[in-house]
N, C-alpha and C positions, 0 to 999 in steps of 0.2 A: 117503266123504270121505277126503281124503288126510291122513296123519299129519303133525302139526306139531311133534313132539317131546313128551316127557312133561313134566308139571309138575316143576320143578326143573332141567330141562335148559336152560331159558331163564329163569333167575331174574329177569332184568330185566322181561320181559313179564309173567310170573306176578305178580311183586311189584307192578308198576304197576297191573294191573287189581284185584288184591286191595286195594291201598292206596286206589284210587278207590272201591271198593265200601264200604270202611270210612269214608272221608271224607264221602261223600254218601249217606245212607241213603234219599234220595228218588228216586234214579235207578236204573233197571234196567239201563242199558247195560253197565256193567262186569260185572255178574253174567251178563248174556246172553253177553258175550264169553268169560268164564271157562267158561261152558257150551259154547260153540263149541270152545274149546281141548280140553276134556275129550272132546267128541264126536269131534273129529278124531283123538284118540288112542284111540278105541274104548272109553272108560270111560263107559258109558251111565248108570250109577248116579250118578256125579259130575256128568255133564252134566245129567241131569234135576234134580238137586238145585239146581244153579246156575240153570237155566231156571225152576224153580219159585220160587226166591228173586227172580228178575227180575220175574216176573209178580205176585208178592205185593207187591212195591214199586210196580210200575207195570204195570197190565194191558195197556198199549199198548206194552210192551217189544217190540223187534223180534227175536223168535225165529222160526225157520223152522218154522211149524206144518205146512207141507206135507211137509217132511222128517221131522218127528215122525210123521206118518201112515204113512210108509213104514218108519221105523226102530223104532217101538215098537208092540207089539200093542194092540188096542183096549181091553182091560181095564186094562192098565197106564196107557194114555193117559188113560182116564176118571178113574182114581185120581189121576194126576198133576195134571190140571186141577182136580179137586175139592179136592185139598190146597192148590194155589196159591190158589184162590178163598177157601177157608177162612182161609188166612193173611192174605189181602188184607182180608177182611171183619173180621178180628180186630184190625186196626191201628187 
């Protein structure tokens, strides 16, 4: 993926998605987009955190599962999906 700038370099974009995530706890979209921004910047830990939050809110969130298969090893992916499912079920 191509770098899009780091968090803080485009405060409008970052703040807009973060504000949307806080404003509507039922939508995964802003969380998925924050995950995309983090992934584009090479921060997989942050990206997986946001993607997991998106799936925990809405399992139908549009994250790129195909890309995750190529970017994240199988064990980490299994743990990621298990954590997201656990958070979703706890809601």
